[in-house]
C-alpha positions in Angstrom: 11.3 -21.9 -60.5 12.6 -21.3 -56.9 9.0 -21.0 -55.7 8.2 -24.4 -57.2 11.2 -26.0 -55.6 10.3 -24.5 -52.3 6.7 -25.8 -52.7 8.0 -29.3 -53.4 10.4 -29.2 -50.4 7.7 -27.8 -48.1 5.1 -30.4 -49.3 7.7 -33.2 -48.8 8.6 -32.1 -45.3 5.0 -31.8 -44.2 4.1 -35.2 -45.9 7.0 -37.0 -44.3 6.3 -35.5 -40.9 2.7 -36.5 -41.2 3.5 -40.1 -42.4 6.4 -40.8 -40.0 5.3 -39.0 -36.8 1.6 -39.1 -37.0 0.3 -41.9 -39.2 3.1 -44.5 -38.8 2.9 -44.8 -34.9 -0.9 -44.9 -35.0 -1.0 -47.5 -37.8 1.7 -49.7 -36.3 0.0 -49.8 -32.9 -3.5 -50.3 -34.4 -2.5 -53.0 -36.7 -0.6 -54.9 -34.0 -3.6 -54.5 -31.6 -5.9 -55.8 -34.4 -3.7 -58.8 -34.9 -3.7 -59.6 -31.2 -7.4 -59.2 -31.1 -7.7 -61.5 -34.1 -5.5 -64.1 -32.5 -7.5 -64.0 -29.2 -10.8 -64.3 -31.0 -12.1 -60.8 -30.1 -12.7 -59.8 -33.6 -14.6 -63.0 -34.4 -16.8 -62.3 -31.3 -17.3 -58.7 -32.2 -18.3 -59.6 -35.7 -20.8 -62.3 -34.4 -22.4 -59.8 -32.0 -22.7 -56.9 -34.4 -23.2 -58.7 -37.7 -27.0 -59.1 -37.5 -28.0 -55.5 -36.2 -25.5 -53.9 -38.7 -26.8 -55.8 -41.7 -29.7 -53.4 -42.2 -27.1 -50.7 -42.9 -24.9 -52.8 -45.2 -22.3 -53.3 -42.6 -20.8 -56.1 -40.6 -19.0 -56.3 -37.3 -15.8 -55.1 -38.7 -17.6 -52.2 -40.4 -18.9 -51.1 -37.1 -15.4 -51.3 -35.7 -14.1 -49.1 -38.6 -16.7 -46.4 -37.7 -15.7 -46.5 -34.0 -12.1 -46.2 -34.9 -12.7 -43.1 -37.1 -14.8 -41.6 -34.3 -12.5 -42.3 -31.4 -9.0 -42.6 -32.9 -8.6 -40.7 -36.2 -9.7 -40.4 -39.8 -7.1 -42.9 -41.0 -7.6 -45.4 -38.2 -10.0 -47.5 -40.3 -7.4 -48.2 -42.9 -6.2 -51.5 -41.2 -9.8 -52.7 -40.7 -10.7 -52.0 -44.4 -7.5 -53.9 -45.4 -8.5 -56.8 -43.2 -12.1 -56.8 -44.6 -10.7 -57.0 -48.1 -8.4 -59.8 -47.1 -11.3 -61.7 -45.5 -13.3 -61.6 -48.8 -15.9 -59.0 -47.9 -18.0 -57.9 -50.9 -17.5 -54.6 -52.9 -20.9 -53.5 -51.7 -20.0 -53.9 -48.0 -16.6 -52.3 -48.6 -18.2 -49.3 -50.2 -20.8 -49.0 -47.4 -18.0 -49.1 -44.8 -15.8 -46.6 -46.6 -18.8 -44.2 -47.0 -19.6 -44.5 -43.3 -16.0 -43.8 -42.4 -16.0 -40.7 -44.5 -19.3 -39.4 -43.2 -18.0 -39.7 -39.5 -16.5 -36.8 -37.6 -13.0 -38.1 -36.9 -11.5 -37.9 -33.4 -8.4 -36.0 -34.7 -10.7 -33.1 -35.7 -13.4 -33.0 -33.0 -11.6 -33.7 -29.8 -8.9 -31.0 -30.1 -11.6 -28.4 -30.9 -13.5 -28.9 -27.6 -11.1 -26.2 -26.3 -12.7 -23.8 -28.9 -16.2 -24.6 -27.7 -17.2 -27.6 -29.8 -20.0 -29.5 -28.1 -18.6 -33.0 -28.2 -21.7 -35.0 -27.0 -24.1 -34.0 -29.8 -21.3 -34.0 -32.3 -20.5 -37.6 -31.7 -24.1 -38.8 -31.5 -25.0 -37.0 -34.8 -21.8 -38.2 -36.4 -22.6 -41.9 -35.6 -26.1 -41.5 -37.0 -24.8 -39.9 -40.2 -22.3 -42.7 -40.7 -25.0 -45.4 -40.4 -27.2 -43.2 -42.8 -24.3 -43.0 -45.3 -23.7 -46.7 -45.2 -27.4 -47.5 -45.6 -27.6 -45.2 -48.7 -24.8 -47.2 -50.4 -26.3 -50.5 -49.4 -29.9 -49.7 -50.5 -29.4 -47.1 -53.2 -25.9 -46.2 -54.7 -24.2 -49.5 -54.4 -27.0 -51.8 -55.6 -25.1 -52.7 -58.7 -22.0 -53.7 -56.8 -21.0 -57.4 -56.2 -22.6 -58.6 -52.9 -21.6 -62.2 -52.9 -20.0 -63.0 -49.5 -19.6 -65.7 -47.0 -20.8 -65.7 -43.4 -20.6 -62.6 -41.4 -18.4 -64.2 -38.8 -14.8 -65.0 -39.0 -13.4 -68.4 -40.1 -10.7 -70.0 -42.1 -7.9 -69.0 -39.8 -4.4 -69.8 -41.1 -3.0 -72.2 -38.5 0.6 -71.7 -39.9 0.6 -68.0 -38.8 3.0 -67.4 -36.0 0.7 -66.4 -33.0 3.5 -65.6 -30.5 3.8 -62.1 -29.1 6.9 -61.3 -31.3 5.4 -62.9 -34.3 2.1 -61.0 -34.0 4.0 -57.6 -33.5 6.2 -58.3 -36.5 3.3 -59.3 -38.7 1.1 -56.3 -37.7 4.0 -53.8 -37.8 5.1 -54.9 -41.3 1.6 -54.7 -42.6 1.3 -51.1 -41.2 4.6 -50.1 -42.8 3.5 -51.4 -46.2 0.3 -49.2 -45.9 2.4 -46.1 -44.9 4.8 -46.6 -47.8 1.8 -46.8 -50.2 0.1 -43.6 -49.0 3.3 -41.4 -48.8 3.7 -40.5 -52.5 0.1 -39.5 -52.8 0.3 -37.4 -49.7 3.3 -35.5 -51.0 1.5 -34.8 -54.3 -1.6 -33.7 -52.6 0.2 -31.3 -50.3 2.3 -30.0 -53.2 -1.0 -29.2 -55.1 -2.2 -27.3 -52.1 1.1 -25.2 -51.9 0.7 -24.4 -55.6 -2.9 -23.5 -55.2 -2.0 -21.0 -52.5 1.0 -19.7 -54.4 -1.1 -18.8 -57.6 -3.9 -17.3 -55.6 -6.4 -20.1 -56.1 -7.4 -20.1 -52.4 -8.1 -16.4 -52.5 -10.2 -16.8 -55.6 -12.3 -19.6 -53.9 -12.8 -17.4 -50.9 -14.3 -14.6 -53.2 -16.5 -17.2 -55.0 -17.8 -18.9 -51.9 -18.4 -15.7 -49.9 -21.7 -14.7 -51.4 -23.5 -18.0 -51.1 -22.2 -18.7 -47.7 -23.4 -15.3 -46.5 -26.8 -16.0 -48.1 -27.0 -19.2 -46.0 -26.1 -17.3 -42.9 -22.7 -18.9 -42.5 -20.0 -16.9 -40.8 -17.5 -15.5 -43.3 -14.8 -16.6 -41.0 -15.5 -20.2 -41.8 -14.7 -19.9 -45.5 -11.0 -20.3 -45.2 -11.3 -23.2 -42.8 -13.8 -24.9 -45.2 -11.5 -24.5 -48.2 -8.5 -25.7 -46.2 -10.4 -28.8 -45.0 -11.7 -29.7 -48.4 -8.2 -29.6 -49.9 -5.9 -30.6 -47.2 -8.1 -32.5 -44.8 -9.1 -32.5 -41.0 -5.6 -32.2 -39.5 -4.9 -29.1 -41.6 -8.1 -27.3 -40.6 -7.5 -28.1 -36.9 -4.0 -26.7 -37.2 -5.4 -23.5 -38.9 -8.1 -23.0 -36.2 -5.8 -23.8 -33.2 -2.5 -22.2 -34.3 -1.4 -19.7 -31.6 -0.9 -17.0 -34.2 -4.2 -17.6 -35.9 -6.2 -14.6 -36.6 -9.5 -16.6 -36.9 -11.9 -16.1 -34.0 -15.0 -18.2 -34.8 -17.8 -18.1 -32.2 -18.6 -21.6 -30.5 -22.1 -21.5 -31.8 -20.9 -21.0 -35.4 -18.4 -23.8 -35.0 -21.0 -26.2 -33.8 -23.4 -25.2 -36.5 -20.8 -26.0 -39.2 -19.5 -29.1 -37.6 -21.2 -31.5 -40.1 -19.4 -29.8 -43.1 -16.1 -29.0 -41.4 -15.5 -32.3 -39.6 -15.7 -35.3 -42.0 -13.3 -37.0 -44.3 -14.9 -36.4 -47.7 -12.0 -34.2 -49.0 -9.1 -34.4 -51.5 -6.5 -35.4 -48.9 -8.7 -38.1 -47.4 -9.6 -39.7 -50.7 -5.9 -39.6 -51.8 -4.7 -41.3 -48.6 -7.3 -44.0 -48.6 -7.0 -44.8 -52.3 -3.2 -44.8 -52.1 -3.1 -47.0 -49.0 -6.0 -49.3 -50.2 -5.9 -49.5 -54.0 -8.9 -52.0 -54.1 -11.1 -49.0 -53.0 -10.8 -47.6 -56.6 -13.5 -50.1 -57.5 -16.0 -48.5 -55.2 -15.0 -45.0 -54.4 -17.8 -43.3 -56.5 -20.6 -45.2 -54.7 -18.8 -44.5 -51.4 -18.5 -40.8 -52.1 -22.2 -40.5 -52.9 -23.1 -42.4 -49.7 -20.8 -40.2 -47.6 -22.4 -37.1 -49.1 -25.8 -38.5 -48.0 -24.5 -39.2 -44.5 -23.0 -35.7 -44.2 -26.3 -34.1 -45.4 -28.2 -36.1 -42.8 -25.7 -34.8 -40.2 -26.3 -31.3 -41.4 -30.1 -31.6 -41.1 -29.8 -33.1 -37.6 -27.4 -30.4 -36.5 -29.7 -27.7 -37.8 -32.6 -29.2 -35.8 -30.9 -30.2 -32.5 -27.8 -28.1 -32.0 
């Protein structure tokens, strides 16, 4: 019983730290910036410019913005954009394609810190963006063909003239929307981290290591990557970066192995990522299956490109 209580408290502390000190500042600033860009017409311009070239991949201008935010800000940065897309009436098919692309992307909070360990940032970013577009296209043309695709024009429109566009009004509106998103994701984050604590406590992680070791060795993958991969799939990108970069970490992964495994290690198709997005954006529950299949296709494309060019 004491161990379970300790697991609950540890999960709660970690979840609140992550929500309050990592996600909340990021989300507040991003949502406020998005609201200013919306008021200034920047988002409308961006969507007009990118709408036509992105249409072949099942994306719009905001979809492209969501991918760039995941790539250059963090894995959770696209949450405000997806929320805005849903509010603007984008179709389920486009939401699924955008969500798949975001999951297939190598997020900035994973790849940029690991440059210190020898990760080659240029090829990683280029292959990541190609994989994201491939994942979105697979949803649009294959996995999401049965989803609703009724939508209006790709550009903005229908601005609410009654909305307070002053500096203080924009900050308050964007900040309050970000806080609602954080409040929605926190319970799921606590439960997910508690599950990880329990899995470690009962020896589940050790069992997974034993099961995965033979096939990974058969594929020529460094045995030292097993624990980071398990940690990533359960607890997400931030957890695996912490594991690899902790000062007391006993893991010493060669740079070439880290680059070769980057497609599988650095993406957002994991338990923690799904939990956060589905908790913060409940409407994604309608399309998560199609998005997961598309993300898997995008990650597979990244793996092939990595094997050929890296």
